[in-house]
Biopython code that builds the backbone (N, CA, C, O; Angstrom):
import numpy as np
from Bio.PDB.StructureBuilder import StructureBuilder

atoms = [
    (1, "MET", "N", (105.780, 110.038, 140.685)),
    (1, "MET", "CA", (106.006, 109.237, 139.502)),
    (1, "MET", "C", (106.155, 110.128, 138.265)),
    (1, "MET", "O", (107.040, 109.906, 137.439)),
    (2, "LYS", "N", (105.280, 111.143, 138.142)),
    (2, "LYS", "CA", (105.351, 112.036, 136.998)),
    (2, "LYS", "C", (106.621, 112.872, 137.044)),
    (2, "LYS", "O", (107.189, 113.200, 136.003)),
    (3, "VAL", "N", (107.064, 113.215, 138.236)),
    (3, "VAL", "CA", (108.279, 114.026, 138.374)),
    (3, "VAL", "C", (109.486, 113.223, 137.915)),
    (3, "VAL", "O", (110.383, 113.770, 137.274)),
    (4, "LYS", "N", (109.520, 111.932, 138.232)),
    (4, "LYS", "CA", (110.646, 111.086, 137.821)),
    (4, "LYS", "C", (110.698, 110.973, 136.303)),
    (4, "LYS", "O", (111.776, 111.040, 135.712)),
    (5, "LYS", "N", (109.531, 110.801, 135.663)),
    (5, "LYS", "CA", (109.498, 110.725, 134.199)),
    (5, "LYS", "C", (109.952, 112.045, 133.593)),
    (5, "LYS", "O", (110.707, 112.067, 132.621)),
    (6, "TYR", "N", (109.488, 113.138, 134.173)),
    (6, "TYR", "CA", (109.864, 114.454, 133.674)),
    (6, "TYR", "C", (111.372, 114.666, 133.785)),
    (6, "TYR", "O", (112.003, 115.135, 132.838)),
    (7, "LEU", "N", (111.950, 114.325, 134.929)),
    (7, "LEU", "CA", (113.397, 114.482, 135.117)),
    (7, "LEU", "C", (114.176, 113.563, 134.189)),
    (7, "LEU", "O", (115.221, 113.951, 133.667)),
    (8, "PHE", "N", (113.679, 112.348, 133.979)),
    (8, "PHE", "CA", (114.362, 111.404, 133.091)),
    (8, "PHE", "C", (114.405, 111.941, 131.661)),
    (8, "PHE", "O", (115.464, 111.961, 131.033)),
    (9, "PHE", "N", (113.248, 112.378, 131.147)),
    (9, "PHE", "CA", (113.204, 112.885, 129.781)),
    (9, "PHE", "C", (113.980, 114.191, 129.637)),
    (9, "PHE", "O", (114.611, 114.423, 128.606)),
    (10, "THR", "N", (113.942, 115.028, 130.638)),
    (10, "THR", "CA", (114.725, 116.268, 130.600)),
    (10, "THR", "C", (116.207, 115.953, 130.575)),
    (10, "THR", "O", (116.962, 116.582, 129.834)),
    (11, "GLY", "N", (116.636, 114.982, 131.378)),
    (11, "GLY", "CA", (118.046, 114.588, 131.388)),
    (11, "GLY", "C", (118.480, 114.011, 130.054)),
    (11, "GLY", "O", (119.559, 114.336, 129.557)),
    (12, "CYS", "N", (117.643, 113.151, 129.463)),
    (12, "CYS", "CA", (117.973, 112.583, 128.144)),
    (12, "CYS", "C", (118.073, 113.685, 127.099)),
    (12, "CYS", "O", (118.977, 113.672, 126.264)),
    (13, "PHE", "N", (117.145, 114.637, 127.142)),
    (13, "PHE", "CA", (117.172, 115.731, 126.190)),
    (13, "PHE", "C", (118.443, 116.560, 126.340)),
    (13, "PHE", "O", (119.054, 116.942, 125.341)),
    (14, "MET", "N", (118.842, 116.840, 127.568)),
    (14, "MET", "CA", (120.044, 117.648, 127.807)),
    (14, "MET", "C", (121.294, 116.928, 127.319)),
    (14, "MET", "O", (122.180, 117.555, 126.738)),
    (15, "VAL", "N", (121.377, 115.616, 127.547)),
    (15, "VAL", "CA", (122.539, 114.847, 127.081)),
    (15, "VAL", "C", (122.607, 114.881, 125.560)),
    (15, "VAL", "O", (123.677, 115.109, 124.996)),
    (16, "LEU", "N", (121.482, 114.657, 124.889)),
    (16, "LEU", "CA", (121.472, 114.696, 123.426)),
    (16, "LEU", "C", (121.797, 116.089, 122.905)),
    (16, "LEU", "O", (122.500, 116.229, 121.905)),
    (17, "TYR", "N", (121.297, 117.103, 123.564)),
    (17, "TYR", "CA", (121.554, 118.474, 123.143)),
    (17, "TYR", "C", (123.035, 118.816, 123.270)),
    (17, "TYR", "O", (123.620, 119.422, 122.372)),
    (18, "CYS", "N", (123.631, 118.427, 124.381)),
    (18, "CYS", "CA", (125.044, 118.751, 124.608)),
    (18, "CYS", "C", (125.957, 117.987, 123.659)),
    (18, "CYS", "O", (126.955, 118.539, 123.195)),
    (19, "THR", "N", (125.640, 116.734, 123.362)),
    (19, "THR", "CA", (126.507, 115.956, 122.469)),
    (19, "THR", "C", (126.346, 116.388, 121.024)),
    (19, "THR", "O", (127.299, 116.291, 120.251)),
    (20, "SER", "N", (125.176, 116.861, 120.637)),
    (20, "SER", "CA", (124.988, 117.258, 119.245)),
    (20, "SER", "C", (125.585, 118.630, 118.963)),
    (20, "SER", "O", (125.900, 118.927, 117.810)),
    (21, "CYS", "N", (125.747, 119.457, 119.953)),
    (21, "CYS", "CA", (126.255, 120.807, 119.746)),
    (21, "CYS", "C", (127.742, 120.937, 120.073)),
    (21, "CYS", "O", (128.268, 122.049, 120.120)),
    (22, "SER", "N", (128.403, 119.844, 120.293)),
    (22, "SER", "CA", (129.825, 119.949, 120.639)),
    (22, "SER", "C", (130.633, 120.346, 119.414)),
    (22, "SER", "O", (130.257, 120.029, 118.286)),
    (23, "ASN", "N", (131.750, 121.044, 119.639)),
    (23, "ASN", "CA", (132.608, 121.468, 118.541)),
    (23, "ASN", "C", (133.335, 120.267, 117.974)),
    (23, "ASN", "O", (133.950, 119.490, 118.706)),
    (24, "LYS", "N", (133.259, 120.129, 116.702)),
    (24, "LYS", "CA", (133.945, 119.031, 116.033)),
    (24, "LYS", "C", (135.100, 119.632, 115.252)),
    (24, "LYS", "O", (134.998, 120.736, 114.717)),
    (25, "THR", "N", (136.186, 118.903, 115.193)),
    (25, "THR", "CA", (137.337, 119.396, 114.437)),
    (25, "THR", "C", (137.058, 119.228, 112.961)),
    (25, "THR", "O", (136.483, 118.228, 112.531)),
    (26, "ALA", "N", (137.467, 120.203, 112.203)),
    (26, "ALA", "CA", (137.251, 120.149, 110.769)),
    (26, "ALA", "C", (138.209, 119.147, 110.156)),
    (26, "ALA", "O", (139.390, 119.113, 110.500)),
    (27, "SER", "N", (137.701, 118.339, 109.255)),
    (27, "SER", "CA", (138.559, 117.342, 108.607)),
    (27, "SER", "C", (139.293, 117.991, 107.438)),
    (27, "SER", "O", (138.831, 118.977, 106.864)),
    (28, "ASN", "N", (140.419, 117.428, 107.107)),
    (28, "ASN", "CA", (141.233, 117.959, 106.017)),
    (28, "ASN", "C", (140.886, 117.321, 104.683)),
    (28, "ASN", "O", (141.565, 117.569, 103.686)),
    (29, "GLU", "N", (139.856, 116.517, 104.648)),
    (29, "GLU", "CA", (139.469, 115.867, 103.401)),
    (29, "GLU", "C", (138.821, 116.897, 102.480)),
    (29, "GLU", "O", (138.070, 117.757, 102.939)),
    (30, "PRO", "N", (139.104, 116.812, 101.209)),
    (30, "PRO", "CA", (138.492, 117.771, 100.277)),
    (30, "PRO", "C", (136.995, 117.494, 100.133)),
    (30, "PRO", "O", (136.547, 116.347, 100.135)),
    (31, "VAL", "N", (136.259, 118.562, 100.013)),
    (31, "VAL", "CA", (134.816, 118.449, 99.849)),
    (31, "VAL", "C", (134.520, 118.183, 98.381)),
    (31, "VAL", "O", (135.059, 118.855, 97.502)),
    (32, "ALA", "N", (133.663, 117.202, 98.117)),
    (32, "ALA", "CA", (133.327, 116.861, 96.734)),
    (32, "ALA", "C", (132.524, 118.000, 96.107)),
    (32, "ALA", "O", (131.642, 118.583, 96.738)),
    (33, "ALA", "N", (132.849, 118.297, 94.860)),
    (33, "ALA", "CA", (132.137, 119.349, 94.139)),
    (33, "ALA", "C", (130.708, 118.883, 93.858)),
    (33, "ALA", "O", (130.489, 117.705, 93.577)),
    (34, "PRO", "N", (129.747, 119.783, 93.931)),
    (34, "PRO", "CA", (128.368, 119.381, 93.647)),
    (34, "PRO", "C", (128.218, 118.923, 92.194)),
    (34, "PRO", "O", (128.815, 119.495, 91.282)),
    (35, "VAL", "N", (127.423, 117.900, 92.005)),
    (35, "VAL", "CA", (127.208, 117.347, 90.671)),
    (35, "VAL", "C", (126.262, 118.261, 89.910)),
    (35, "VAL", "O", (125.204, 118.635, 90.417)),
    (36, "LYS", "N", (126.643, 118.615, 88.707)),
    (36, "LYS", "CA", (125.809, 119.477, 87.876)),
    (36, "LYS", "C", (125.045, 118.613, 86.882)),
    (36, "LYS", "O", (125.609, 117.721, 86.248)),
    (37, "THR", "N", (123.771, 118.889, 86.759)),
    (37, "THR", "CA", (122.915, 118.156, 85.836)),
    (37, "THR", "C", (122.707, 119.012, 84.603)),
    (37, "THR", "O", (122.370, 120.192, 84.696)),
    (38, "SER", "N", (122.915, 118.394, 83.434)),
    (38, "SER", "CA", (122.719, 119.150, 82.200)),
    (38, "SER", "C", (121.225, 119.275, 81.919)),
    (38, "SER", "O", (120.468, 118.317, 82.077)),
    (39, "VAL", "N", (120.817, 120.464, 81.502)),
    (39, "VAL", "CA", (119.419, 120.752, 81.221)),
    (39, "VAL", "C", (119.315, 121.256, 79.798)),
    (39, "VAL", "O", (120.080, 122.125, 79.381)),
    (40, "THR", "N", (118.357, 120.701, 79.045)),
    (40, "THR", "CA", (118.145, 121.115, 77.665)),
    (40, "THR", "C", (116.842, 121.901, 77.587)),
    (40, "THR", "O", (115.809, 121.430, 78.063)),
    (41, "PHE", "N", (116.878, 123.081, 77.000)),
    (41, "PHE", "CA", (115.696, 123.919, 76.849)),
    (41, "PHE", "C", (115.169, 123.778, 75.436)),
    (41, "PHE", "O", (115.945, 123.753, 74.481)),
    (42, "THR", "N", (113.850, 123.685, 75.296)),
    (42, "THR", "CA", (113.216, 123.621, 73.982)),
    (42, "THR", "C", (112.044, 124.589, 73.953)),
    (42, "THR", "O", (111.607, 125.087, 74.991)),
    (43, "GLN", "N", (111.545, 124.847, 72.761)),
    (43, "GLN", "CA", (110.387, 125.713, 72.582)),
    (43, "GLN", "C", (109.117, 124.856, 72.627)),
    (43, "GLN", "O", (109.133, 123.720, 72.153)),
    (44, "PRO", "N", (108.024, 125.374, 73.184)),
    (44, "PRO", "CA", (106.774, 124.614, 73.202)),
    (44, "PRO", "C", (106.222, 124.431, 71.792)),
    (44, "PRO", "O", (106.377, 125.297, 70.930)),
    (45, "VAL", "N", (105.574, 123.282, 71.574)),
    (45, "VAL", "CA", (105.022, 122.953, 70.266)),
    (45, "VAL", "C", (103.511, 122.802, 70.410)),
    (45, "VAL", "O", (103.034, 122.155, 71.342)),
    (46, "SER", "N", (102.771, 123.391, 69.497)),
    (46, "SER", "CA", (101.317, 123.285, 69.511)),
    (46, "SER", "C", (100.904, 122.042, 68.730)),
    (46, "SER", "O", (101.229, 121.913, 67.549)),
    (47, "GLN", "N", (100.177, 121.112, 69.397)),
    (47, "GLN", "CA", (99.720, 119.880, 68.759)),
    (47, "GLN", "C", (98.288, 119.604, 69.178)),
    (47, "GLN", "O", (97.775, 120.195, 70.129)),
    (48, "GLY", "N", (97.658, 118.703, 68.456)),
    (48, "GLY", "CA", (96.312, 118.278, 68.822)),
    (48, "GLY", "C", (96.364, 117.406, 70.072)),
    (48, "GLY", "O", (97.355, 116.724, 70.332)),
    (49, "PHE", "N", (95.275, 117.441, 70.840)),
    (49, "PHE", "CA", (95.223, 116.678, 72.085)),
    (49, "PHE", "C", (93.956, 115.839, 72.093)),
    (49, "PHE", "O", (92.860, 116.359, 71.884)),
    (50, "THR", "N", (94.104, 114.548, 72.333)),
    (50, "THR", "CA", (92.932, 113.683, 72.440)),
    (50, "THR", "C", (92.628, 113.467, 73.911)),
    (50, "THR", "O", (93.523, 113.199, 74.712)),
    (51, "ASP", "N", (91.366, 113.585, 74.252)),
    (51, "ASP", "CA", (90.990, 113.449, 75.653)),
    (51, "ASP", "C", (90.224, 112.156, 75.921)),
    (51, "ASP", "O", (89.367, 112.113, 76.803)),
    (52, "ASN", "N", (90.529, 111.105, 75.166)),
    (52, "ASN", "CA", (89.895, 109.823, 75.432)),
    (52, "ASN", "C", (90.955, 108.728, 75.476)),
    (52, "ASN", "O", (92.028, 108.850, 74.886)),
    (53, "ILE", "N", (90.627, 107.668, 76.185)),
    (53, "ILE", "CA", (91.517, 106.521, 76.325)),
    (53, "ILE", "C", (90.703, 105.284, 75.989)),
    (53, "ILE", "O", (89.565, 105.152, 76.440)),
    (54, "ILE", "N", (91.264, 104.383, 75.212)),
    (54, "ILE", "CA", (90.584, 103.143, 74.863)),
    (54, "ILE", "C", (91.132, 102.046, 75.763)),
    (54, "ILE", "O", (92.329, 101.759, 75.747)),
    (55, "LEU", "N", (90.254, 101.434, 76.548)),
    (55, "LEU", "CA", (90.639, 100.379, 77.478)),
    (55, "LEU", "C", (89.760, 99.156, 77.261)),
    (55, "LEU", "O", (88.612, 99.275, 76.834)),
    (56, "ASN", "N", (90.297, 98.000, 77.554)),
    (56, "ASN", "CA", (89.515, 96.773, 77.529)),
    (56, "ASN", "C", (88.984, 96.516, 78.929)),
    (56, "ASN", "O", (89.702, 96.721, 79.907)),
    (57, "GLY", "N", (87.752, 96.075, 79.040)),
    (57, "GLY", "CA", (87.217, 95.771, 80.360)),
    (57, "GLY", "C", (85.709, 95.651, 80.332)),
    (57, "GLY", "O", (85.078, 95.774, 79.282)),
    (58, "ASN", "N", (85.158, 95.416, 81.472)),
    (58, "ASN", "CA", (83.712, 95.310, 81.644)),
    (58, "ASN", "C", (83.241, 96.477, 82.497)),
    (58, "ASN", "O", (83.934, 96.923, 83.410)),
    (59, "THR", "N", (82.049, 96.957, 82.179)),
    (59, "THR", "CA", (81.488, 98.046, 82.966)),
    (59, "THR", "C", (80.304, 97.532, 83.767)),
    (59, "THR", "O", (79.666, 96.548, 83.391)),
    (60, "GLN", "N", (80.022, 98.193, 84.853)),
    (60, "GLN", "CA", (78.891, 97.825, 85.696)),
    (60, "GLN", "C", (78.185, 99.103, 86.115)),
    (60, "GLN", "O", (78.814, 100.049, 86.589)),
    (61, "PHE", "N", (76.890, 99.117, 85.936)),
    (61, "PHE", "CA", (76.093, 100.291, 86.281)),
    (61, "PHE", "C", (76.044, 100.421, 87.794)),
    (61, "PHE", "O", (75.656, 99.474, 88.478)),
    (62, "GLN", "N", (76.425, 101.565, 88.330)),
    (62, "GLN", "CA", (76.536, 101.738, 89.770)),
    (62, "GLN", "C", (75.254, 102.235, 90.429)),
    (62, "GLN", "O", (75.039, 102.000, 91.618)),
    (63, "LYS", "N", (74.412, 102.911, 89.679)),
    (63, "LYS", "CA", (73.183, 103.414, 90.292)),
    (63, "LYS", "C", (72.187, 102.269, 90.431)),
    (63, "LYS", "O", (71.921, 101.544, 89.472)),
    (64, "LYS", "N", (71.649, 102.118, 91.614)),
    (64, "LYS", "CA", (70.659, 101.079, 91.865)),
    (64, "LYS", "C", (69.379, 101.756, 92.329)),
    (64, "LYS", "O", (69.409, 102.826, 92.937)),
    (65, "LEU", "N", (68.274, 101.127, 92.036)),
    (65, "LEU", "CA", (66.985, 101.693, 92.387)),
    (65, "LEU", "C", (66.207, 100.661, 93.185)),
    (65, "LEU", "O", (66.118, 99.501, 92.781)),
    (66, "VAL", "N", (65.652, 101.064, 94.296)),
    (66, "VAL", "CA", (64.849, 100.181, 95.135)),
    (66, "VAL", "C", (63.383, 100.517, 94.890)),
    (66, "VAL", "O", (62.961, 101.663, 95.042)),
    (67, "LEU", "N", (62.616, 99.503, 94.509)),
    (67, "LEU", "CA", (61.183, 99.689, 94.273)),
    (67, "LEU", "C", (60.408, 99.018, 95.389)),
    (67, "LEU", "O", (60.760, 97.929, 95.842)),
    (68, "ARG", "N", (59.345, 99.682, 95.826)),
    (68, "ARG", "CA", (58.468, 99.110, 96.849)),
    (68, "ARG", "C", (57.028, 99.254, 96.377)),
    (68, "ARG", "O", (56.628, 100.277, 95.822)),
    (69, "ALA", "N", (56.269, 98.200, 96.617)),
    (69, "ALA", "CA", (54.853, 98.226, 96.231)),
    (69, "ALA", "C", (54.016, 98.705, 97.411)),
    (69, "ALA", "O", (54.397, 98.540, 98.570)),
    (70, "ASN", "N", (52.873, 99.300, 97.096)),
    (70, "ASN", "CA", (51.965, 99.768, 98.143)),
    (70, "ASN", "C", (51.105, 98.641, 98.706)),
    (70, "ASN", "O", (50.416, 98.827, 99.709)),
    (71, "ILE", "N", (51.142, 97.481, 98.070)),
    (71, "ILE", "CA", (50.338, 96.344, 98.519)),
    (71, "ILE", "C", (51.259, 95.182, 98.843)),
    (71, "ILE", "O", (52.403, 95.136, 98.390)),
    (72, "THR", "N", (50.749, 94.241, 99.636)),
    (72, "THR", "CA", (51.524, 93.038, 99.941)),
    (72, "THR", "C", (51.025, 91.906, 99.066)),
    (72, "THR", "O", (49.843, 91.845, 98.728)),
    (73, "GLY", "N", (51.920, 91.021, 98.706)),
    (73, "GLY", "CA", (51.541, 89.890, 97.873)),
    (73, "GLY", "C", (52.769, 89.207, 97.309)),
    (73, "GLY", "O", (53.891, 89.419, 97.769)),
    (74, "TYR", "N", (52.529, 88.377, 96.292)),
    (74, "TYR", "CA", (53.602, 87.609, 95.667)),
    (74, "TYR", "C", (53.782, 88.057, 94.225)),
    (74, "TYR", "O", (52.808, 88.355, 93.534)),
    (75, "ILE", "N", (55.019, 88.103, 93.778)),
    (75, "ILE", "CA", (55.303, 88.460, 92.387)),
    (75, "ILE", "C", (55.005, 87.241, 91.535)),
    (75, "ILE", "O", (55.541, 86.159, 91.776)),
    (76, "THR", "N", (54.142, 87.419, 90.528)),
    (76, "THR", "CA", (53.765, 86.294, 89.667)),
    (76, "THR", "C", (54.460, 86.347, 88.319)),
    (76, "THR", "O", (54.737, 85.297, 87.739)),
    (77, "ALA", "N", (54.750, 87.527, 87.803)),
    (77, "ALA", "CA", (55.375, 87.623, 86.483)),
    (77, "ALA", "C", (56.289, 88.837, 86.437)),
    (77, "ALA", "O", (55.980, 89.905, 86.967)),
    (78, "MET", "N", (57.428, 88.631, 85.781)),
    (78, "MET", "CA", (58.366, 89.734, 85.522)),
    (78, "MET", "C", (58.792, 89.603, 84.062)),
    (78, "MET", "O", (59.692, 88.820, 83.759)),
    (79, "PRO", "N", (58.164, 90.356, 83.145)),
    (79, "PRO", "CA", (58.398, 90.180, 81.708)),
    (79, "PRO", "C", (59.666, 90.873, 81.198)),
    (79, "PRO", "O", (59.637, 91.466, 80.119)),
    (80, "TRP", "N", (60.739, 90.816, 81.916)),
    (80, "TRP", "CA", (61.994, 91.433, 81.494)),
    (80, "TRP", "C", (63.148, 90.624, 82.057)),
    (80, "TRP", "O", (62.966, 89.814, 82.966)),
    (81, "LYS", "N", (64.321, 90.843, 81.521)),
    (81, "LYS", "CA", (65.542, 90.190, 82.000)),
    (81, "LYS", "C", (66.456, 91.253, 82.591)),
    (81, "LYS", "O", (66.292, 92.444, 82.324)),
    (82, "THR", "N", (67.412, 90.820, 83.389)),
    (82, "THR", "CA", (68.365, 91.760, 83.978)),
    (82, "THR", "C", (69.135, 92.460, 82.861)),
    (82, "THR", "O", (69.686, 91.808, 81.974)),
    (83, "GLY", "N", (69.168, 93.765, 82.909)),
    (83, "GLY", "CA", (69.882, 94.554, 81.902)),
    (83, "GLY", "C", (68.979, 95.131, 80.834)),
    (83, "GLY", "O", (69.416, 95.983, 80.061)),
    (84, "ASP", "N", (67.704, 94.685, 80.765)),
    (84, "ASP", "CA", (66.770, 95.224, 79.777)),
    (84, "ASP", "C", (66.401, 96.663, 80.126)),
    (84, "ASP", "O", (66.389, 97.050, 81.294)),
    (85, "HIS", "N", (66.098, 97.453, 79.083)),
    (85, "HIS", "CA", (65.659, 98.838, 79.276)),
    (85, "HIS", "C", (64.151, 98.835, 79.493)),
    (85, "HIS", "O", (63.405, 98.283, 78.685)),
    (86, "ILE", "N", (63.712, 99.441, 80.563)),
    (86, "ILE", "CA", (62.287, 99.525, 80.873)),
    (86, "ILE", "C", (61.895, 100.993, 80.804)),
    (86, "ILE", "O", (62.400, 101.822, 81.561)),
    (87, "SER", "N", (60.993, 101.299, 79.889)),
    (87, "SER", "CA", (60.585, 102.694, 79.735)),
    (87, "SER", "C", (59.330, 102.959, 80.564)),
    (87, "SER", "O", (58.708, 102.038, 81.093)),
    (88, "SER", "N", (58.985, 104.206, 80.661)),
    (88, "SER", "CA", (57.841, 104.629, 81.466)),
    (88, "SER", "C", (56.551, 104.089, 80.858)),
    (88, "SER", "O", (56.353, 104.161, 79.645)),
    (89, "GLY", "N", (55.677, 103.551, 81.699)),
    (89, "GLY", "CA", (54.384, 103.066, 81.239)),
    (89, "GLY", "C", (54.351, 101.586, 80.922)),
    (89, "GLY", "O", (53.263, 101.048, 80.718)),
    (90, "THR", "N", (55.470, 100.905, 80.869)),
    (90, "THR", "CA", (55.475, 99.469, 80.587)),
    (90, "THR", "C", (55.302, 98.689, 81.880)),
    (90, "THR", "O", (55.590, 99.190, 82.966)),
    (91, "LEU", "N", (54.824, 97.450, 81.748)),
    (91, "LEU", "CA", (54.588, 96.596, 82.906)),
    (91, "LEU", "C", (55.919, 96.162, 83.504)),
    (91, "LEU", "O", (56.775, 95.619, 82.805)),
    (92, "PHE", "N", (56.085, 96.402, 84.783)),
    (92, "PHE", "CA", (57.317, 95.999, 85.470)),
    (92, "PHE", "C", (57.166, 94.605, 86.050)),
    (92, "PHE", "O", (58.014, 93.743, 85.818)),
    (93, "CYS", "N", (56.089, 94.370, 86.808)),
    (93, "CYS", "CA", (55.823, 93.036, 87.338)),
    (93, "CYS", "C", (54.354, 92.934, 87.726)),
    (93, "CYS", "O", (53.662, 93.939, 87.889)),
    (94, "SER", "N", (53.896, 91.688, 87.870)),
    (94, "SER", "CA", (52.526, 91.440, 88.319)),
    (94, "SER", "C", (52.582, 90.900, 89.734)),
    (94, "SER", "O", (53.401, 90.034, 90.043)),
    (95, "ILE", "N", (51.701, 91.415, 90.606)),
    (95, "ILE", "CA", (51.681, 90.996, 92.003)),
    (95, "ILE", "C", (50.309, 90.402, 92.312)),
    (95, "ILE", "O", (49.278, 91.006, 92.017)),
    (96, "LYS", "N", (50.312, 89.216, 92.908)),
    (96, "LYS", "CA", (49.070, 88.573, 93.344)),
    (96, "LYS", "C", (48.918, 88.828, 94.836)),
    (96, "LYS", "O", (49.797, 88.479, 95.624)),
    (97, "THR", "N", (47.813, 89.431, 95.218)),
    (97, "THR", "CA", (47.592, 89.738, 96.632)),
    (97, "THR", "C", (47.163, 88.492, 97.374)),
    (97, "THR", "O", (46.741, 87.508, 96.766)),
    (98, "LYS", "N", (47.271, 88.535, 98.680)),
    (98, "LYS", "CA", (46.935, 87.374, 99.519)),
    (98, "LYS", "C", (45.465, 87.097, 99.551)),
    (98, "LYS", "O", (45.028, 86.155, 100.212)),
]
sb = StructureBuilder()
sb.init_structure("model")
sb.init_model(0)
sb.init_chain("A")
sb.init_seg("    ")
for serial, (resi, resn, name, xyz) in enumerate(atoms, 1):
    if name == "N":
        sb.init_residue(resn, " ", resi, " ")
    sb.init_atom(name, np.array(xyz, "f"), 0.0, 1.0, " ", f" {name:<3s}", serial, name[0])
structure = sb.get_structure()
């Protein structure tokens, strides 16, 4: 079976090779001249460059933090809202143990 596939593909390759390399008669049609593109040269200019872009949109903070308590229980109070800044030493939440 593999030999038949090999012979088939080899035969197809040989046919394509022979037909692509055959001598073709040159046509008497004139060859079109290559199109020339005009190019303009200028001197570089030194200018100020701003490296900021002003865009409209909404931003979302990508860093997330997972907090775990050392005790089990229920959260009774959370004195902050989503998006509030919580600094070190402030109460994050109150937990009532079982």
